Backbone as ProteinMPNN parsed JSONL, in Angstrom:
{"seq_chain_A": "MSKTFPLHPKHPERICWGCDKYCKSDDLQCGNGSIRIPHPCEDFGVEWYRHGDWSGLLSAKQKQEIARESNPKPPATTPAKPHIKLPLAHKK", "coords_chain_A": {"N_chain_A": [[12.02, -5.135, -8.355], [10.886, -8.483, -8.526], [8.522, -9.641, -7.566], [5.175, -8.64, -6.713], [4.988, -6.094, -4.514], [3.506, -6.032, -1.331], [0.855, -3.815, -0.304], [-0.536, -3.771, 2.076], [0.373, -5.971, 4.131], [-0.729, -8.819, 6.09], [0.66, -9.685, 8.443], [3.186, -8.083, 8.931], [5.488, -8.198, 10.57], [6.474, -10.653, 10.637], [8.055, -11.332, 8.528], [11.08, -10.805, 6.564], [11.74, -7.886, 4.699], [13.754, -7.312, 2.925], [14.671, -8.283, 0.38], [13.614, -10.056, -2.674], [13.145, -12.575, -1.68], [11.634, -12.721, 0.747], [12.077, -13.818, 3.417], [11.481, -15.685, 6.413], [11.198, -14.174, 9.601], [12.916, -15.315, 11.599], [14.674, -16.874, 9.972], [16.735, -15.964, 8.19], [17.953, -15.765, 4.81], [19.093, -14.403, 2.75], [21.414, -12.905, 3.273], [21.5, -10.214, 3.577], [22.27, -8.706, 5.563], [22.435, -8.703, 9.144], [20.067, -8.419, 10.45], [16.556, -8.339, 10.482], [14.78, -6.788, 7.812], [12.39, -4.178, 8.134], [8.903, -3.928, 6.973], [7.75, -1.166, 5.131], [5.364, -0.123, 6.245], [5.525, -0.622, 8.92], [7.299, 1.319, 9.84], [6.407, 3.78, 8.872], [3.62, 3.818, 8.992], [0.225, 3.089, 8.151], [-0.588, 4.142, 5.742], [1.771, 4.409, 4.216], [2.69, 4.454, 1.566], [1.779, 6.742, 0.449], [3.435, 8.887, 1.004], [6.405, 10.211, 0.05], [8.766, 8.786, -2.374], [8.071, 5.881, -3.806], [8.215, 4.737, -6.217], [9.964, 2.781, -7.42], [9.379, 0.553, -6.075], [6.702, -0.151, -6.174], [4.227, -1.621, -8.338], [2.853, -0.847, -11.621], [0.173, -1.172, -11.692], [-0.493, -1.092, -8.948], [0.205, 1.629, -8.552], [-1.788, 2.854, -10.075], [-4.058, 2.138, -8.633], [-3.667, 3.382, -6.263], [-3.672, 6.065, -7.116], [-6.394, 6.253, -7.866], [-7.618, 5.907, -5.404], [-6.783, 8.228, -4.093], [-7.923, 10.221, -5.623], [-10.932, 10.282, -5.627], [-13.9, 9.739, -7.485], [-16.5, 12.183, -7.697], [-19.793, 11.596, -6.454], [-22.192, 10.389, -8.613], [-24.679, 12.625, -9.804], [-28.171, 12.309, -9.947], [-30.469, 13.492, -12.174], [-33.071, 15.818, -11.152], [-36.361, 14.58, -10.732], [-39.027, 15.614, -12.806], [-41.702, 17.48, -11.602], [-44.807, 16.147, -11.45], [-48.112, 16.882, -12.348], [-51.11, 15.668, -11.499], [-54.448, 15.296, -12.726], [-57.246, 16.109, -10.764], [-59.737, 13.94, -9.621], [-63.194, 14.377, -10.458], [-65.953, 14.98, -8.366], [-69.155, 13.635, -8.454]], "CA_chain_A": [[11.658, -6.446, -7.795], [10.027, -9.296, -9.423], [7.222, -9.868, -6.964], [4.459, -7.545, -6.287], [5.26, -5.684, -3.07], [2.144, -5.804, -0.831], [0.718, -2.566, 0.388], [-1.023, -4.021, 3.467], [0.421, -7.362, 4.574], [-1.35, -9.123, 7.387], [1.654, -9.755, 9.589], [4.499, -7.671, 8.304], [6.536, -8.434, 11.475], [6.933, -12.07, 10.554], [8.876, -11.475, 7.28], [12.105, -9.828, 6.268], [11.463, -7.423, 3.378], [14.953, -6.838, 2.25], [14.797, -8.801, -0.992], [12.464, -10.84, -3.16], [12.879, -13.935, -0.963], [10.701, -12.58, 1.847], [12.415, -14.848, 4.425], [10.874, -15.65, 7.769], [12.098, -13.25, 10.327], [13.953, -16.121, 12.296], [15.415, -17.758, 9.125], [17.138, -15.082, 7.045], [18.795, -16.506, 3.913], [19.619, -13.538, 1.693], [22.731, -12.373, 3.657], [21.377, -8.796, 3.25], [22.587, -8.077, 6.846], [22.2, -9.688, 10.179], [18.768, -8.119, 11.093], [15.379, -8.247, 9.599], [14.345, -5.447, 7.241], [10.956, -4.066, 8.363], [8.043, -3.438, 5.94], [7.538, 0.413, 5.304], [4.156, 0.175, 7.023], [5.991, -0.692, 10.262], [8.097, 2.412, 10.039], [5.718, 4.945, 8.335], [2.209, 3.799, 9.178], [-0.728, 2.256, 7.285], [-0.586, 4.849, 4.432], [3.242, 4.584, 3.936], [2.873, 4.555, 0.112], [1.3, 8.086, 0.097], [4.439, 9.863, 1.253], [7.752, 9.8, -0.383], [8.888, 8.199, -3.738], [8.106, 4.427, -3.768], [8.012, 4.31, -7.532], [10.675, 1.652, -7.778], [8.917, -0.629, -5.333], [5.306, -0.467, -6.467], [3.882, -1.952, -9.712], [2.041, 0.165, -12.314], [-1.205, -1.527, -11.186], [-0.634, -0.57, -7.601], [0.213, 3.092, -8.608], [-3.128, 3.309, -10.567], [-4.952, 1.892, -7.574], [-3.399, 4.568, -5.254], [-4.236, 7.259, -7.754], [-7.839, 6.217, -7.785], [-8.008, 6.097, -4.025], [-6.54, 9.62, -3.71], [-8.77, 11.119, -6.436], [-12.192, 9.617, -5.797], [-14.829, 10.497, -8.36], [-17.686, 12.6, -7.027], [-20.877, 10.78, -6.652], [-23.089, 10.8, -9.77], [-25.956, 13.105, -9.364], [-29.23, 12.025, -10.871], [-31.31, 14.737, -12.462], [-34.23, 15.721, -10.381], [-37.499, 14.213, -11.46], [-39.914, 16.708, -12.976], [-42.938, 17.44, -10.881], [-45.998, 15.723, -12.307], [-49.35, 17.235, -11.735], [-52.19, 14.729, -11.944], [-55.657, 15.91, -12.705], [-58.009, 15.577, -9.648], [-61.011, 13.249, -10.123], [-64.234, 15.289, -10.092], [-67.038, 14.297, -7.609], [-70.529, 13.989, -9.042]], "C_chain_A": [[10.702, -7.198, -8.654], [8.623, -9.586, -8.96], [6.521, -8.645, -6.749], [4.536, -7.225, -4.836], [3.822, -5.381, -2.458], [2.052, -4.469, -0.084], [0.276, -2.722, 1.848], [-0.918, -5.478, 3.808], [-0.289, -7.669, 5.907], [-0.505, -9.117, 8.592], [2.955, -9.402, 9.047], [5.797, -8.007, 9.232], [7.158, -9.824, 11.368], [7.849, -12.361, 9.329], [9.927, -10.474, 7.224], [11.749, -9.331, 4.759], [12.555, -6.829, 2.577], [15.226, -7.271, 0.83], [13.6, -9.513, -1.55], [12.226, -12.149, -2.543], [11.921, -13.862, 0.039], [10.89, -13.698, 2.849], [11.641, -14.635, 5.646], [11.789, -14.884, 8.705], [13.119, -14.1, 11.231], [14.772, -17.041, 11.402], [15.866, -16.871, 7.927], [18.14, -15.807, 6.19], [19.494, -15.646, 2.862], [21.049, -13.001, 1.994], [22.616, -10.754, 3.475], [21.637, -7.995, 4.684], [22.206, -9.086, 7.927], [20.779, -9.496, 10.937], [17.737, -8.185, 10.051], [15.083, -6.874, 9.138], [12.903, -5.285, 7.398], [10.234, -3.593, 7.008], [7.852, -1.898, 6.17], [6.426, 0.699, 6.221], [4.479, 0.095, 8.586], [6.615, 0.637, 10.788], [7.259, 3.751, 9.846], [4.209, 4.954, 8.568], [1.489, 3.087, 8.023], [-0.693, 2.917, 5.925], [0.803, 5.315, 4.054], [3.477, 4.974, 2.506], [2.509, 6.017, -0.357], [2.366, 9.166, 0.209], [5.773, 9.374, 0.776], [7.698, 9.21, -1.808], [9.137, 6.714, -3.622], [7.994, 3.948, -5.141], [8.765, 3.026, -7.986], [10.235, 0.322, -7.067], [7.453, -1.067, -5.719], [5.093, -0.711, -7.923], [3.125, -0.858, -10.309], [0.632, -0.015, -11.849], [-1.508, -0.924, -9.935], [-0.659, 1.087, -7.703], [-1.132, 3.675, -9.069], [-4.154, 3.195, -9.539], [-4.867, 3.07, -6.501], [-3.924, 5.799, -5.851], [-5.709, 7.3, -7.664], [-8.324, 6.458, -6.392], [-7.831, 7.573, -3.577], [-7.346, 10.68, -4.462], [-10.074, 10.428, -6.721], [-13.132, 10.531, -6.715], [-16.061, 10.961, -7.518], [-18.94, 11.728, -7.346], [-21.745, 11.313, -7.809], [-24.326, 11.362, -9.304], [-27.046, 12.749, -10.384], [-30.044, 13.256, -10.997], [-32.544, 14.642, -11.577], [-35.474, 15.333, -11.309], [-38.411, 15.345, -11.621], [-41.126, 16.452, -12.076], [-44.095, 17.167, -11.763], [-47.217, 16.096, -11.625], [-50.389, 16.332, -12.343], [-53.503, 15.418, -11.791], [-56.487, 15.244, -11.506], [-59.317, 14.949, -10.303], [-62.158, 14.126, -9.622], [-65.354, 14.414, -9.425], [-68.313, 14.606, -8.301], [-71.634, 13.86, -7.974]], "O_chain_A": [[9.863, -6.66, -9.376], [7.685, -9.751, -9.741], [7.169, -7.61, -6.599], [4.164, -8.05, -4.002], [3.06, -4.586, -3.009], [2.962, -4.046, 0.629], [0.647, -1.939, 2.722], [-1.921, -6.193, 3.8], [-0.406, -6.782, 6.752], [-0.891, -8.61, 9.646], [3.769, -10.267, 8.724], [6.933, -8.079, 8.765], [8.214, -10.11, 11.934], [8.334, -13.477, 9.142], [9.763, -9.377, 7.759], [11.524, -10.094, 3.82], [12.359, -5.99, 1.698], [16.0, -6.606, 0.143], [12.583, -9.548, -0.857], [11.221, -12.8, -2.826], [11.305, -14.898, 0.289], [9.956, -14.456, 3.11], [11.177, -13.527, 5.915], [13.014, -14.953, 8.595], [14.152, -13.529, 11.58], [15.492, -17.9, 11.911], [15.402, -17.051, 6.801], [19.079, -16.407, 6.713], [20.39, -16.121, 2.165], [21.795, -12.684, 1.068], [23.632, -10.1, 3.24], [21.256, -6.839, 4.867], [21.718, -10.178, 7.637], [20.4, -10.24, 11.842], [18.023, -8.095, 8.857], [15.115, -5.91, 9.903], [12.154, -6.117, 6.887], [10.83, -2.995, 6.112], [7.805, -1.441, 7.312], [6.491, 1.689, 6.95], [3.774, 0.681, 9.408], [6.486, 1.007, 11.955], [7.432, 4.705, 10.604], [3.568, 5.986, 8.367], [2.096, 2.575, 7.082], [-0.776, 2.17, 4.95], [1.001, 6.453, 3.63], [4.385, 5.759, 2.233], [2.909, 6.435, -1.443], [2.245, 10.23, -0.398], [6.2, 8.258, 1.073], [6.611, 9.157, -2.383], [10.267, 6.296, -3.371], [7.684, 2.767, -5.301], [8.266, 2.281, -8.829], [10.646, -0.788, -7.406], [7.085, -2.233, -5.578], [5.743, -0.044, -8.727], [2.742, 0.054, -9.577], [-0.054, 0.983, -11.629], [-2.561, -0.314, -9.746], [-1.442, 1.749, -7.022], [-1.584, 4.728, -8.619], [-5.067, 4.019, -9.492], [-5.856, 3.59, -5.986], [-4.592, 6.563, -5.154], [-6.252, 8.371, -7.39], [-9.331, 7.138, -6.193], [-8.623, 8.09, -2.79], [-7.453, 11.834, -4.047], [-10.346, 10.026, -7.852], [-13.133, 11.762, -6.701], [-16.585, 10.185, -6.719], [-19.056, 11.2, -8.452], [-21.983, 12.513, -7.94], [-25.028, 10.745, -8.503], [-26.823, 12.89, -11.586], [-30.277, 13.977, -10.026], [-33.019, 13.547, -11.277], [-35.561, 15.728, -12.472], [-38.611, 16.062, -10.641], [-41.503, 15.304, -11.84], [-44.337, 17.888, -12.731], [-47.429, 15.727, -10.47], [-50.523, 16.248, -13.563], [-53.693, 16.101, -10.784], [-56.43, 14.035, -11.287], [-59.84, 15.388, -11.327], [-62.118, 14.583, -8.48], [-65.641, 13.298, -9.858], [-68.538, 15.747, -8.705], [-72.805, 14.105, -8.264]]}, "name": "protein", "num_of_chains": 1, "seq": "MSKTFPLHPKHPERICWGCDKYCKSDDLQCGNGSIRIPHPCEDFGVEWYRHGDWSGLLSAKQKQEIARESNPKPPATTPAKPHIKLPLAHKK"}
């Protein structure tokens, strides 16, 4: 596909996802059938791209983003501050 396929479209039910034209659901132009092709999130849920092989549909940048989401880096731990002993003031 020449366009970047959206992972989370706002209103997937309004568009036919069968080709690069992304026609309105009530004005299909591609002749890809007589019905609207649903977005995968409508069939498989919000995290549709995590299950199955969508490699032909997603761009390299999207694949990298998904990999970063699924393998988050552990939070950086800061070394503990050394305990500092201050001398007590002597009373006279």
